[in-house]
C-alpha positions as CSV (number, residue, x, y, z in Angstrom):
1,X,-73.5,-132.6,73.0
2,X,-73.3,-133.7,76.7
3,X,-75.0,-131.5,79.3
4,X,-71.7,-130.5,80.7
5,X,-70.4,-129.2,77.3
6,X,-73.7,-127.5,76.5
7,X,-73.3,-125.7,80.0
8,X,-69.7,-124.8,79.4
9,X,-70.2,-123.7,75.8
10,X,-73.2,-121.3,76.9
11,X,-71.1,-119.9,79.5
12,X,-68.1,-119.3,77.0
13,X,-70.4,-117.9,74.3
14,X,-72.2,-115.4,77.0
15,X,-68.7,-114.0,78.2
16,X,-67.8,-113.6,74.5
17,X,-71.1,-111.7,73.7
18,X,-70.8,-109.6,76.7
19,X,-67.5,-108.3,75.5
20,X,-68.1,-107.9,71.7
21,X,-71.8,-106.9,71.6
22,X,-74.6,-108.4,70.2
23,X,-74.1,-107.4,66.6
24,X,-70.4,-108.7,66.4
25,X,-71.3,-111.6,68.1
26,X,-74.0,-112.6,65.6
27,X,-71.7,-111.7,62.8
28,X,-68.7,-113.8,64.0
29,X,-69.8,-116.2,66.5
30,X,-73.3,-117.3,66.0
31,X,-72.2,-120.0,63.4
32,X,-69.5,-121.4,65.7
33,X,-70.4,-124.8,67.0
34,X,-68.8,-127.0,69.8
35,X,-67.6,-130.2,68.1
36,X,-66.0,-132.0,71.2
37,X,-64.5,-131.6,74.6
38,X,-62.4,-134.3,76.2
39,X,-61.7,-132.3,79.3
40,X,-58.4,-131.1,77.9
41,X,-59.1,-129.6,74.4
42,X,-62.1,-127.9,73.1
43,X,-62.9,-128.2,69.4
44,X,-64.8,-125.6,67.6
45,X,-66.5,-125.9,64.3
46,X,-66.0,-122.9,61.7
47,X,-67.7,-122.3,58.4
48,X,-64.4,-121.2,56.7
49,X,-60.7,-120.5,57.4
50,X,-61.7,-116.8,57.1
51,X,-63.3,-117.1,60.5
52,X,-60.4,-118.9,62.0
53,X,-58.1,-116.1,60.7
54,X,-60.6,-113.5,62.3
55,X,-60.4,-115.0,65.6
56,X,-56.7,-115.0,65.6
57,X,-56.3,-111.4,64.6
58,X,-59.1,-109.5,66.2
59,X,-60.5,-111.8,69.1
60,X,-57.6,-113.2,70.5
61,X,-57.8,-111.8,74.1
62,X,-61.4,-112.2,74.5
63,X,-61.4,-116.0,73.4
64,X,-58.3,-116.7,75.6
65,X,-60.0,-115.1,78.6
66,X,-63.4,-116.6,78.0
67,X,-61.9,-120.1,77.5
68,X,-60.0,-119.9,80.7
69,X,-63.3,-118.9,82.8
70,X,-65.7,-121.3,81.1
71,X,-63.6,-124.4,80.6
72,X,-60.6,-123.9,83.0
73,X,-56.8,-123.1,83.0
74,X,-54.6,-125.2,80.6
75,X,-57.3,-126.1,77.9
76,X,-56.2,-126.4,74.5
77,X,-58.2,-125.0,71.4
78,X,-58.7,-126.7,68.0
79,X,-60.9,-125.9,65.2
80,X,-62.6,-128.0,62.4
81,X,-62.9,-126.0,59.2
82,X,-64.2,-126.8,55.8
83,X,-61.5,-126.2,53.2
84,X,-64.2,-125.9,50.7
85,X,-67.4,-124.0,51.9
86,X,-70.3,-126.1,52.7
87,X,-68.5,-129.3,51.9
88,X,-68.0,-131.5,55.1
89,X,-65.9,-134.1,53.2
90,X,-63.2,-131.2,53.0
91,X,-63.3,-130.5,56.7
92,X,-59.9,-130.4,58.4
93,X,-58.7,-129.9,62.2
94,X,-56.3,-127.2,63.2
95,X,-54.6,-127.8,66.5
96,X,-51.6,-127.1,68.6
97,X,-49.9,-129.9,70.4
98,X,-49.0,-127.8,73.3
99,X,-51.5,-125.0,73.8
100,X,-54.1,-123.1,72.2
101,X,-53.5,-122.7,68.4
102,X,-54.9,-118.9,68.9
103,X,-52.4,-118.4,71.8
104,X,-49.3,-120.0,70.1
105,X,-49.7,-117.9,66.9
106,X,-50.3,-114.7,69.0
107,X,-47.2,-115.3,70.9
108,X,-45.3,-116.1,67.7
109,X,-46.6,-112.7,66.0
110,X,-45.7,-110.6,69.1
111,X,-42.2,-112.1,69.1
112,X,-41.6,-111.2,65.4
113,X,-43.7,-107.9,65.4
114,X,-42.5,-105.5,62.9
115,X,-40.6,-102.9,64.9
116,X,-40.4,-99.4,63.2
117,X,-36.6,-98.5,63.9
118,X,-37.4,-94.9,62.7
119,X,-40.4,-94.4,65.1
120,X,-40.2,-91.7,67.4
121,X,-41.3,-93.5,70.7
122,X,-42.1,-90.2,72.3
123,X,-45.0,-89.9,70.2
124,X,-47.9,-92.2,69.6
125,X,-47.0,-94.5,66.5
126,X,-49.0,-93.4,63.5
127,X,-48.2,-96.6,61.6
128,X,-47.0,-94.4,58.6
129,X,-43.5,-94.7,57.3
130,X,-41.3,-91.8,56.9
131,X,-39.6,-92.3,53.4
132,X,-36.8,-90.0,54.3
133,X,-36.9,-88.4,50.9
134,X,-35.8,-84.8,50.0
135,X,-38.7,-83.5,47.7
136,X,-35.9,-81.3,46.0
137,X,-34.1,-84.2,44.8
138,X,-36.4,-85.3,41.9
139,X,-36.2,-85.8,38.1
140,X,-37.5,-82.4,37.2
141,X,-34.2,-80.7,38.6
142,X,-31.8,-83.4,37.7
143,X,-29.6,-82.3,34.7
144,X,-29.3,-84.8,32.0
145,X,-26.7,-85.1,29.1
146,X,-25.1,-87.7,27.1
147,X,-22.7,-88.8,29.6
148,X,-25.4,-89.7,32.2
149,X,-28.5,-90.3,29.9
150,X,-28.5,-94.1,30.3
151,X,-28.4,-94.3,34.1
152,X,-31.0,-91.6,34.2
153,X,-33.3,-93.5,31.8
154,X,-33.0,-96.7,33.8
155,X,-33.8,-94.8,37.0
156,X,-36.9,-93.3,35.5
157,X,-37.9,-96.5,34.0
158,X,-37.9,-98.2,37.4
159,X,-39.6,-95.3,39.2
160,X,-42.4,-95.5,36.5
161,X,-42.6,-99.2,36.6
162,X,-41.7,-100.4,40.1
163,X,-43.4,-103.8,39.8
164,X,-41.4,-104.8,36.8
165,X,-38.3,-107.1,37.3
166,X,-36.2,-105.8,34.3
167,X,-33.5,-103.9,36.5
168,X,-34.1,-105.3,40.0
169,X,-32.0,-104.6,41.8
170,X,-30.6,-101.4,40.3
171,X,-27.0,-101.1,41.3
172,X,-25.6,-97.6,40.8
173,X,-21.9,-96.6,41.2
174,X,-19.8,-93.7,40.7
175,X,-17.3,-91.3,42.3
176,X,-18.2,-88.9,45.2
177,X,-20.4,-86.1,44.3
178,X,-21.7,-87.2,40.7
179,X,-25.4,-87.3,41.8
180,X,-26.0,-90.9,42.9
181,X,-28.1,-90.0,45.9
182,X,-30.1,-87.5,43.9
183,X,-31.0,-89.9,41.2
184,X,-32.1,-92.7,43.6
185,X,-34.3,-90.3,45.8
186,X,-35.8,-89.2,42.4
187,X,-36.8,-92.9,42.1
188,X,-38.5,-92.9,45.4
189,X,-40.2,-89.6,45.0
190,X,-41.7,-90.8,41.6
191,X,-42.9,-94.0,43.2
192,X,-44.8,-92.1,46.0
193,X,-46.2,-89.6,43.4
194,X,-47.7,-92.6,41.4
195,X,-48.8,-94.5,44.5
196,X,-48.9,-92.3,47.9
197,X,-49.8,-95.6,49.7
198,X,-46.5,-97.3,48.5
199,X,-44.1,-98.1,51.4
200,X,-40.9,-96.3,50.1
201,X,-37.6,-96.0,52.2
202,X,-34.5,-94.2,51.4
203,X,-31.6,-95.1,53.9
204,X,-28.0,-94.5,54.0
205,X,-26.1,-97.7,54.8
206,X,-24.7,-96.1,58.0
207,X,-27.9,-95.3,59.4
208,X,-29.2,-98.8,58.8
209,X,-26.1,-100.0,60.8
210,X,-27.0,-97.5,63.6
211,X,-30.5,-98.7,63.8
212,X,-29.6,-102.3,63.4
213,X,-27.3,-101.8,66.7
214,X,-30.3,-100.4,68.5
215,X,-32.5,-103.4,67.7
216,X,-29.7,-105.6,68.7
217,X,-29.3,-104.2,72.0
218,X,-33.3,-104.5,72.6
219,X,-33.3,-108.0,71.2
220,X,-35.7,-107.1,68.4
221,X,-33.8,-108.5,65.4
222,X,-36.7,-110.6,64.1
223,X,-39.1,-107.6,64.2
224,X,-36.5,-105.3,62.8
225,X,-36.0,-107.6,59.6
226,X,-39.7,-108.1,59.4
227,X,-40.4,-104.4,59.2
228,X,-37.8,-103.8,56.3
229,X,-39.5,-106.8,54.6
230,X,-42.8,-104.8,54.4
231,X,-41.2,-102.3,52.0
232,X,-42.4,-101.7,48.5
233,X,-39.3,-100.0,47.6
234,X,-35.9,-100.0,49.6
235,X,-33.2,-97.5,48.6
236,X,-29.9,-97.9,50.2
237,X,-27.0,-95.3,49.9
238,X,-23.5,-95.8,50.1
239,X,-23.3,-99.5,50.2
240,X,-19.4,-99.5,50.6
241,X,-20.2,-98.8,54.2
242,X,-21.2,-102.6,54.5
243,X,-17.7,-103.7,54.2
244,X,-16.5,-106.3,56.9
245,X,-19.9,-105.8,58.8
246,X,-20.6,-109.4,59.3
247,X,-23.7,-108.9,61.4
248,X,-25.2,-106.3,59.1
249,X,-24.8,-108.5,56.1
250,X,-26.5,-111.4,57.9
251,X,-29.4,-109.0,58.4
252,X,-29.6,-107.5,54.9
253,X,-29.5,-110.9,53.3
254,X,-32.9,-112.1,54.3
255,X,-34.3,-108.6,53.8
256,X,-32.9,-108.6,50.1
257,X,-34.1,-112.2,49.4
258,X,-37.8,-111.4,50.7
259,X,-38.3,-108.2,48.8
260,X,-36.6,-109.5,45.5
261,X,-38.7,-112.8,45.6
262,X,-42.0,-110.6,45.9
263,X,-41.0,-108.1,43.1
264,X,-40.3,-105.1,45.3
265,X,-37.8,-102.5,44.1
266,X,-34.3,-102.6,45.4
267,X,-31.8,-99.9,44.6
268,X,-28.2,-99.3,45.7
269,X,-25.6,-96.7,45.3
270,X,-21.9,-97.4,45.9
271,X,-18.5,-95.7,45.0
272,X,-17.4,-99.0,43.1
273,X,-19.1,-101.8,41.2
274,X,-20.0,-105.1,42.9
275,X,-17.1,-106.9,41.7
276,X,-14.6,-104.4,43.3
277,X,-16.4,-104.6,46.7
278,X,-14.0,-105.9,49.5
279,X,-15.3,-107.5,52.8
280,X,-18.8,-108.3,51.5
281,X,-19.9,-112.0,51.2
282,X,-20.0,-113.5,47.8
283,X,-23.6,-114.4,48.3
284,X,-24.6,-110.8,48.6
285,X,-22.2,-109.6,45.8
286,X,-23.9,-112.2,43.5
287,X,-27.3,-110.8,44.4
288,X,-26.3,-107.4,43.7
289,X,-25.5,-108.5,40.1
290,X,-29.0,-110.2,39.5
291,X,-30.5,-107.0,38.2
292,X,-28.4,-104.0,36.4
293,X,-25.3,-102.3,37.4
294,X,-24.6,-99.0,35.8
295,X,-22.0,-96.4,36.3
296,X,-22.8,-92.8,36.8
297,X,-19.9,-91.0,35.3
298,X,-18.7,-87.5,36.0
299,X,-20.4,-85.0,33.9
300,X,-18.8,-84.4,30.4
301,X,-18.1,-80.8,29.4
302,X,-21.3,-80.0,28.0
303,X,-23.1,-81.4,31.0
304,X,-21.1,-79.5,33.3
305,X,-22.0,-76.3,31.4
306,X,-25.6,-77.3,31.8
307,X,-25.4,-77.9,35.6
308,X,-23.5,-74.7,36.1
309,X,-26.1,-72.8,34.1
310,X,-28.9,-74.3,36.3
311,X,-27.2,-73.9,39.5
312,X,-26.5,-70.2,38.5
313,X,-29.9,-69.4,37.4
314,X,-31.4,-71.1,40.6
315,X,-29.3,-68.7,42.7
316,X,-30.3,-65.6,40.7
317,X,-26.8,-65.2,38.9
318,X,-26.2,-64.2,35.6
319,X,-22.9,-66.0,34.7
320,X,-21.2,-65.0,31.4
321,X,-20.6,-67.8,28.6
322,X,-16.9,-67.3,29.0
323,X,-17.0,-67.9,32.8
324,X,-19.3,-70.9,32.3
325,X,-17.0,-72.4,29.6
326,X,-13.9,-71.8,31.7
327,X,-15.3,-73.4,34.9
328,X,-16.5,-76.4,32.8
329,X,-13.5,-77.1,31.2
330,X,-11.1,-76.8,34.1
331,X,-12.9,-78.9,36.7
332,X,-12.7,-82.7,37.3
333,X,-16.5,-82.5,37.0
334,X,-18.1,-83.5,40.3
335,X,-21.5,-81.9,40.5
336,X,-20.8,-81.3,44.3
337,X,-17.6,-79.3,43.1
338,X,-19.5,-77.4,40.5
339,X,-22.1,-76.3,43.3
340,X,-19.4,-75.3,45.5
341,X,-17.8,-72.9,42.8
342,X,-21.3,-71.4,42.0
343,X,-21.6,-70.6,45.6
344,X,-18.1,-69.1,46.0
345,X,-18.8,-66.9,43.0
346,X,-22.2,-65.9,44.5
347,X,-20.6,-65.0,47.8
348,X,-17.8,-62.9,46.2
349,X,-20.1,-61.1,43.9
350,X,-22.5,-60.0,46.8
351,X,-19.7,-59.2,49.3
352,X,-17.8,-57.1,46.9
353,X,-20.9,-55.9,44.9
354,X,-19.2,-56.3,41.4
355,X,-20.3,-58.3,38.3
356,X,-19.0,-61.6,37.8
357,X,-15.9,-62.0,35.7
358,X,-13.4,-64.5,34.5
359,X,-10.9,-63.4,37.1
360,X,-13.3,-63.9,39.9
361,X,-13.9,-67.4,38.6
362,X,-10.3,-68.1,38.5
363,X,-9.8,-66.9,42.1
364,X,-12.6,-69.0,43.4
365,X,-11.3,-72.0,41.6
366,X,-7.7,-71.6,42.8
367,X,-8.9,-71.8,46.4
368,X,-11.7,-74.6,45.9
369,X,-10.7,-76.9,43.0
370,X,-8.0,-79.7,43.4
371,X,-5.8,-80.4,40.5
372,X,-7.3,-82.8,38.2
373,X,-5.7,-86.3,38.6
374,X,-5.8,-88.9,36.1
375,X,-7.9,-92.0,37.2
376,X,-6.4,-95.4,36.8
377,X,-8.6,-98.4,37.1
378,X,-8.0,-102.1,36.3
379,X,-9.8,-101.9,32.8
380,X,-7.4,-99.2,31.7
381,X,-4.4,-101.2,33.0
382,X,-5.6,-104.2,31.0
383,X,-6.0,-102.1,27.9
384,X,-2.6,-100.5,28.3
385,X,-0.9,-103.9,28.9
386,X,-2.7,-105.5,25.8
387,X,-1.8,-102.7,23.6
388,X,2.0,-103.0,24.7
389,X,2.2,-106.7,24.0
390,X,0.1,-106.3,20.8
391,X,-2.7,-108.3,22.1
392,X,-6.5,-108.3,22.2
393,X,-7.5,-107.2,25.5
394,X,-10.0,-110.1,25.8
395,X,-7.3,-112.7,25.6
396,X,-6.0,-111.5,29.0
397,X,-9.3,-112.6,30.6
398,X,-9.1,-116.0,28.9
399,X,-7.7,-119.3,30.2
400,X,-4.9,-119.2,27.6
401,X,-1.5,-120.3,28.8
402,X,0.5,-119.2,26.1
403,X,3.6,-117.6,27.5
404,X,3.1,-114.0,25.9
405,X,-0.4,-114.0,27.2
406,X,0.2,-115.2,30.7
407,X,3.1,-112.7,31.0
408,X,0.7,-109.9,30.0
409,X,-1.8,-111.2,32.4
410,X,0.6,-111.3,35.5
411,X,1.9,-107.8,34.6
412,X,-1.8,-106.5,34.7
413,X,-2.0,-108.3,38.2
414,X,0.9,-106.4,39.2
415,X,0.0,-103.1,38.2
416,X,-3.4,-103.5,39.4
417,X,-2.0,-104.3,42.8
418,X,0.3,-101.3,42.6
419,X,-1.7,-98.5,40.9
420,X,-5.2,-99.3,42.2
421,X,-6.7,-99.9,45.8
422,X,-8.3,-103.3,44.5
423,X,-7.5,-106.3,46.8
424,X,-6.2,-109.6,45.5
425,X,-9.5,-111.0,45.8
426,X,-11.2,-108.1,43.7
427,X,-8.4,-108.4,41.0
428,X,-9.1,-112.2,40.9
429,X,-12.8,-111.7,40.4
430,X,-12.0,-109.4,37.4
431,X,-9.8,-111.9,35.9
432,X,-12.1,-115.0,37.0
433,X,-9.2,-116.3,39.1
434,X,-8.5,-117.0,42.7
435,X,-6.7,-114.4,44.9
436,X,-4.0,-117.1,45.2
437,X,-3.4,-117.1,41.6
438,X,-3.0,-113.5,41.6
439,X,-0.7,-113.3,44.5
440,X,1.4,-115.8,42.7
441,X,1.4,-113.8,39.5
442,X,2.3,-110.5,41.3
443,X,5.2,-112.4,43.0
444,X,6.4,-113.9,39.8
445,X,6.8,-110.4,38.3
446,X,8.5,-109.0,41.4
447,X,10.8,-112.0,41.4
448,X,11.6,-111.8,37.7
449,X,12.1,-108.0,37.2
450,X,15.5,-107.7,38.5
451,X,16.9,-110.5,36.2
452,X,14.5,-110.1,33.2
453,X,15.2,-106.9,31.3
454,X,12.5,-107.4,28.6
455,X,9.9,-107.7,31.5
456,X,11.2,-104.9,33.7
457,X,11.3,-102.5,30.6
458,X,7.5,-103.7,29.7
459,X,6.3,-102.8,33.2
460,X,8.0,-99.5,33.3
461,X,6.8,-98.5,29.7
462,X,3.1,-99.5,30.6
463,X,3.2,-97.7,34.0
464,X,4.7,-94.7,32.3
465,X,1.9,-94.6,29.6
466,X,-0.8,-95.1,32.4
467,X,0.6,-92.1,34.4
468,X,0.9,-89.7,31.4
């Protein structure tokens, strides 16, 4: 070591010692040695890569300031480190071609620092994550029956085994008010119960878009993505809100990939299955199908009775069996609708100071329950079409070009377009065909119907059966 280097090194280490104290200096800097200085770059020998990471993470400001004062401005910093402890043959050099490696990495980390979009910036950041979970929406008070037992069982398995990839991602879909939000919140609550340190977040997709808009304005997109990539369990509600939001999809994609690759829990709810989603890129739809997709159906009659009994008991109501039976048998089955009926009966009973009766239930339902409408989806259309033509429904999805099968397939396309809200692209996905093929099939049926009596009668008969 030259005398000049010795002098500068002593000045450099003395500056560090005065800032960190003798004890920390002895722990982290006593074994550091100067390996060379050419007037532009200082090379420091360190005993292991762990010391190098410690310098970067904890001593950046002190090292940068001391380097500048002792060696002058613009000096690069490099490290020689043994990949294998105490084995000089494994020594490697880490350096930056433009500036100090420490400074370079520090700047990079600051540029992509995880930015908590939920943080209240009027208060000091605690570093903790608000999971946005409602403690009342847990597994214990979720009513289970035969109609929803499978999705409930899957949800509970995921919550009890968050690191297993069997059902990851879990895509839960169903009509409004059937309990999707309750079920995925229960997943998050159970994960937190089993591991309080787990980073769990429940987020409606609309809120995610709102937070992303704020990060975009602040030019914090990398940090925004990085923050979401720290989650152990990410629960997105109302995925259909993502439709046609190109920017949001571009941000969600790397978050999904990062978490899925690391075995983190991903759960989505939606009002329709992935194949029927419009305005969402195919690469995301494909990923939603990597795990398990399960429908949460409207509760059947027995489950509706159980839900009504639970809601009534919770509100201190003694509801006669005949009232429970009448409500359960004359509603469409939405949990939200059942809750509304119970609250309507509760209000009338208290206001009028009279016992609950069947007539009271009828009165409440006349004002709050919509007439039950028959649901027509594409699978039902295919089944009805196949039955009319005397075919197995599976052949409609096949590649067969037999005239009768091709006609049935085009009729299914036509009725799917007329009776559902599916786009041509969604119908094509159902049939494993392009939207151009679907458009051609629909046009062919429309063009032939005025002149082909047999086809026209078939379409009318199938549609009448579907609407019955």
